[in-house]
N, C-alpha and C positions, 0 to 999 in steps of 0.2 A: 501367404502374403508375399508380395513382390519386394525385392531389395531395391531401395530408393537410391537414386543418384543425387549428386550435388545440385544440379539444376532443378530437379523435382522438389527437393527439400526447400531450396531458396525461393521457389515460385509459389509455395503454398501459403494461403492466407489462413493462419492457424490461431488467430486470437479470438477467443469466444466472446460473445456479446450477449447481455441479458438486460431486459427492462425490469426494474424492480418497483413494485407499488410502494409509495411512501404517503400513506393517507394523512400523516401529520403535516405534509407540505402540499397536499391537494393534487397529487399527480404521481408520475413515475420518473425514475432516474435511470438512465442507460449507463451500464457499467461494461467495461471490456477488460479482458485479461491483459496483463502487462507483458512486454517483451522481457527477455532474459536480462537485458541491461537495465530496464526500468525496475524490475524486481530487485536487482542487486542495489540499485540506487536507493530504493525504499528501505531495504534492510540496513544499508549503511547509514541512513538518516536516523536510525534508532540507536546509533553508537556515537559517543563523543569521547574526545581525548581529555583527560584531566590534566591539570597543570604539571603534575609529576610524571606525565607520559603514559599513564595507564589508561585503559579503555573502560568505559562505564556505559551501561544501558540507559537510554533516555527515552522513556515511553510517553513523554509529554506530547499530547495531540497525535499519538500513533494511529488511532482510529480514523481521525479526520485526514491524516496524511495518506492513508491507504485509499480512502474514499475519493479524495481529491485527485489522486493519480489515476484512478480507474474510471471516473465519471467523464462521459463524453456527450457531445451534442448529436443531433440527427445526422450530421455530416462526418462524424467520427473525430472531430476536433476536441481537444481537452475543454471541459466545461469550466474548470477552475484554474486560476493562476496561483503561483506560490503566495502572493500577497493576500489571497482569500482564506488562507488556512485558519487564522484566528477567528474570523467571522464564522466559517464553517464549523469549527470546533465548538462554537457557542450554541449550535443547534441541538435539537432534541437528541439525547443519548440513545433513546429507543430507535429513532429513525437512523441515526448514524450506525448503530450496532447492526441493524438489519442490513444496511448497505455493506458494511464491513464483512459480515458473514458471507454474503454473496461474493464479494471481492476476494475473500480468502479462498472460497471454493473455486472460483474462476482461475485463480493463480496457483492452485494446488498447495495452498498453505493450510496447515492444520494448527490447532492450538498447541500441539506438541512441538511443531516447528518453531513457533514464536517463543515457547517456553525454553527450548534448546538455545535459541539465540540469546535470550536474557541470562540463562545459566552459564553460558560461556564466559561471562564477565564478572559474575558475582556482584557483591556489593562494592568492592573496591574501597579506596580511602574516601574520607568524607570531604576532601578538598573540593572547592568550587570548580565547576566545569567551564570550558570555553566552547563557544559555538561559532560556526562560520555563517 
């Protein structure tokens, strides 16, 4: 294999795309892999600061969050906006999980990765959390 240079690396379109059948919705949904920054943002969205300053895992709508970040239209534009998250999370768990499984694979995320993320914070105190 050849050693890559800066320009070669930066010029590569390396985000995988896959169309996933969703019979529950009557069609397919196109998903793409996230950039490094987008993946970091997704993972950070699963963590909240408690009032006492500790961090706690927040898995609320985690499946829909991942799907919404990966779903794109035919032109590659995001399919969903942040305001769509609650409506999307109210859709079929089977359909969302199917999409999330593909999104995890496209992004190199394993169940162990997600488990490790949540284990890093433990249960923490039972104080209420704040969100932005």
